[in-house]
C-alpha positions as CSV (number, residue, x, y, z in Angstrom):
1,X,100.7,105.5,-70.3
2,X,101.4,107.4,-67.0
3,X,101.5,111.1,-67.1
4,X,104.8,112.9,-67.2
5,X,106.1,116.4,-66.8
6,X,108.6,118.0,-69.2
7,X,110.0,121.4,-68.7
8,X,110.4,124.1,-71.3
9,X,111.6,127.7,-71.1
10,X,110.0,130.9,-72.4
11,X,112.4,132.6,-74.7
12,X,113.1,136.4,-75.0
13,X,110.5,136.7,-77.7
14,X,107.9,134.7,-75.7
15,X,108.7,131.6,-77.9
16,X,108.4,128.1,-76.5
17,X,110.0,125.0,-77.8
18,X,107.7,122.0,-77.2
19,X,109.6,119.0,-75.8
20,X,110.0,116.1,-78.1
21,X,107.6,113.9,-76.0
22,X,104.9,116.5,-76.3
23,X,105.4,116.9,-80.1
24,X,105.3,113.1,-80.5
25,X,102.2,112.7,-78.3
26,X,100.3,115.3,-80.4
27,X,101.8,114.1,-83.7
28,X,103.1,117.6,-84.5
29,X,105.6,118.3,-87.2
30,X,107.3,121.6,-88.2
31,X,104.6,124.0,-89.5
32,X,101.7,122.2,-87.7
33,X,99.5,124.3,-85.5
34,X,98.6,123.7,-81.9
35,X,96.3,125.5,-79.4
36,X,96.4,126.4,-75.8
37,X,93.3,125.5,-73.7
38,X,93.3,127.9,-70.7
39,X,91.1,126.8,-67.7
40,X,91.9,129.0,-64.7
41,X,95.5,128.3,-63.7
42,X,95.7,125.2,-65.9
43,X,96.8,125.3,-69.5
44,X,96.7,122.3,-71.9
45,X,98.3,122.1,-75.3
46,X,96.2,120.4,-78.0
47,X,96.5,119.8,-81.7
48,X,94.7,122.7,-83.4
49,X,91.6,121.9,-85.4
50,X,92.0,122.0,-89.1
51,X,91.0,125.3,-90.8
52,X,87.2,125.6,-90.7
53,X,86.8,123.0,-87.9
54,X,86.9,125.5,-85.0
55,X,83.5,125.4,-83.4
56,X,84.1,128.8,-81.8
57,X,84.6,130.5,-85.2
58,X,81.5,131.8,-87.0
59,X,81.7,132.6,-90.6
60,X,79.8,135.8,-90.0
61,X,82.7,137.0,-87.9
62,X,85.4,136.1,-90.3
63,X,85.7,139.3,-92.5
64,X,88.9,141.1,-93.1
65,X,87.7,143.8,-90.7
66,X,87.1,141.2,-88.0
67,X,90.6,139.6,-88.5
68,X,92.2,143.1,-88.2
69,X,90.1,144.0,-85.2
70,X,91.0,140.9,-83.3
71,X,94.6,140.4,-84.5
72,X,96.1,141.5,-81.2
73,X,94.0,139.2,-79.0
């Protein structure tokens, strides 16, 4: 399938509504999680890994103190 571009707007509360084509391509439904992959000036949206499947998350950094300390990042 050829690439396509779909526009979206950033709302007043920094909320974004994903266009229907993007939701369908990722198989997203209300309540599903997705992630942003930032690479320089490029940003991709991907389906978020299931809980516990994030290779960048180490269990030794998953305490309540860590969650509170990194909550604003």
